[in-house]
C-alpha positions in Angstrom: 34.2 25.3 26.9 32.5 22.0 27.6 29.3 23.8 28.6 29.4 25.8 25.4 29.8 22.5 23.4 26.9 20.9 25.2 24.7 23.9 24.5 25.8 23.9 20.8 25.1 20.2 20.6 21.6 20.6 22.1 20.8 23.4 19.6 22.1 21.2 16.8 19.9 18.3 18.0 16.9 20.6 18.3 17.3 22.0 14.8 17.9 18.6 13.2 15.0 17.0 15.1 12.7 19.7 13.9 13.9 19.3 10.4 13.6 15.5 10.6 10.0 15.8 12.0 9.1 18.2 9.1 10.7 15.8 6.6 8.8 12.8 8.2 5.5 14.6 7.9 6.2 15.5 4.3 7.0 11.9 3.4 3.8 10.6 5.0 0.9 9.3 3.0 -2.6 10.9 3.1 -3.8 8.1 5.4 -0.8 8.6 7.8 -1.5 12.3 7.9 -5.2 11.7 8.6 -4.2 9.5 11.6 -2.0 12.2 13.0 -4.8 14.7 12.5 -7.0 12.5 14.7 -4.4 12.6 17.4 -3.9 16.4 17.0 -7.7 17.0 17.1 -8.0 15.0 20.3 -5.1 16.9 21.9 -6.6 20.3 21.0 -9.9 19.2 22.5 -8.0 18.0 25.6 -6.2 21.4 25.9 -9.6 23.1 25.7 -11.2 20.8 28.3 -13.7 19.7 25.6 -14.9 16.3 26.8 -17.2 15.8 23.8 -14.3 16.5 21.4 -12.0 14.2 23.3 -14.5 11.4 23.3 -15.3 11.9 19.6 -11.7 10.7 18.9 -12.4 7.2 20.3 -14.5 4.3 19.1 -17.4 3.4 21.4 -15.6 0.5 23.2 -12.1 2.0 23.2 -9.7 1.4 26.0 -7.3 4.0 27.5 -4.5 3.2 30.0 -4.8 6.3 32.2 -2.3 4.6 34.5 0.4 2.2 33.4 -0.9 -1.3 32.8 -4.5 -0.3 33.9 -7.1 -0.4 31.1 -10.3 1.6 31.3 -13.1 0.9 28.9 -16.2 1.8 31.0 -17.7 5.0 29.3 -18.5 6.7 32.6 -15.1 6.1 34.1 -13.5 7.1 30.8 -15.2 10.5 30.9 -14.5 10.9 34.6 -10.8 10.2 34.2 -10.5 12.7 31.3 -12.4 15.4 33.2 -10.1 14.8 36.2 -7.0 15.4 34.0 -8.6 18.7 32.8 -8.1 20.0 36.3 -4.3 19.9 35.8 -4.7 22.3 32.7 -2.2 20.0 30.9 -0.4 21.1 27.7 1.0 18.2 25.6 3.7 18.5 23.0 4.9 15.7 20.7 8.5 15.5 19.5 7.5 13.5 16.4 5.0 11.0 15.0 5.4 7.5 13.5 2.4 5.9 11.8 2.2 2.4 10.4 -0.9 1.3 8.6 -2.1 -2.2 7.7 -5.5 -2.3 6.0 -8.0 -0.6 8.4 -5.7 -0.5 11.4 -3.0 2.1 12.2 -0.3 2.2 14.9 0.6 5.7 16.1 3.8 6.2 18.2 4.8 9.6 19.6 7.1 10.7 22.4 5.3 13.4 24.4 6.0 16.0 27.2 3.3 17.5 29.4 3.3 20.7 31.5 0.5 21.3 33.9 -0.4 22.5 37.4 -1.5 20.4 40.4 -4.6 21.6 42.4 -2.2 23.4 44.9 -0.7 25.4 42.0 2.6 23.5 41.8 4.0 22.8 38.4 3.8 19.3 37.0 6.1 18.0 34.2 5.9 14.5 32.7 7.0 12.7 29.6 6.3 9.4 28.0 5.7 7.4 24.8 2.2 7.3 23.4 1.2 4.2 21.6 -2.2 4.2 20.0 -4.1 1.8 17.7 -6.7 3.4 15.5 -9.3 1.9 13.2 -10.4 3.3 9.9 -14.2 4.1 9.9 -16.7 3.6 7.1 -16.5 7.4 6.4 -12.7 7.3 6.0 -11.9 8.9 9.3 -9.7 7.2 12.0 -10.7 6.7 15.6 -8.6 5.4 18.5 -9.3 1.9 19.8 -6.4 1.6 22.2 -4.6 4.5 23.7 -1.5 3.9 25.9 0.3 7.1 26.9 2.7 5.0 29.1 4.3 2.9 26.3 7.8 3.6 27.8 7.1 1.8 31.1 8.7 -1.5 30.0 11.9 0.2 28.8 14.6 0.1 31.4 
């Protein structure tokens, strides 16, 4: 009985979360949707091991925290780290997006899960909280300036 209740509750949460995510996206402004589009475009490029597509989502001097509390801005290291992650064949999913905009800056927050495979073939599963800062460009597009996929690390 308790197990059935737990399963029912999880189904209920899944349905309501999906409906809430859809409602959130419907209530977003054009600018907020454009920010999310930048994140989704980068994620698709990442899934396709498209290094040029990934790098095109970032400003020239952007910083990514590939590891918690460790910032990488050097373009060569930036590229090397992304290409290293491609070896895991990772697939990311976001459970929702929040976007806040102030003038030409946007803050994007999204919980994520990732499935992939280690070089030995074993499965890898991770999750976290992505926090990214984007800047609006002269052409109206948005590019990432700071990308921290480990935003949850300070939460205990």
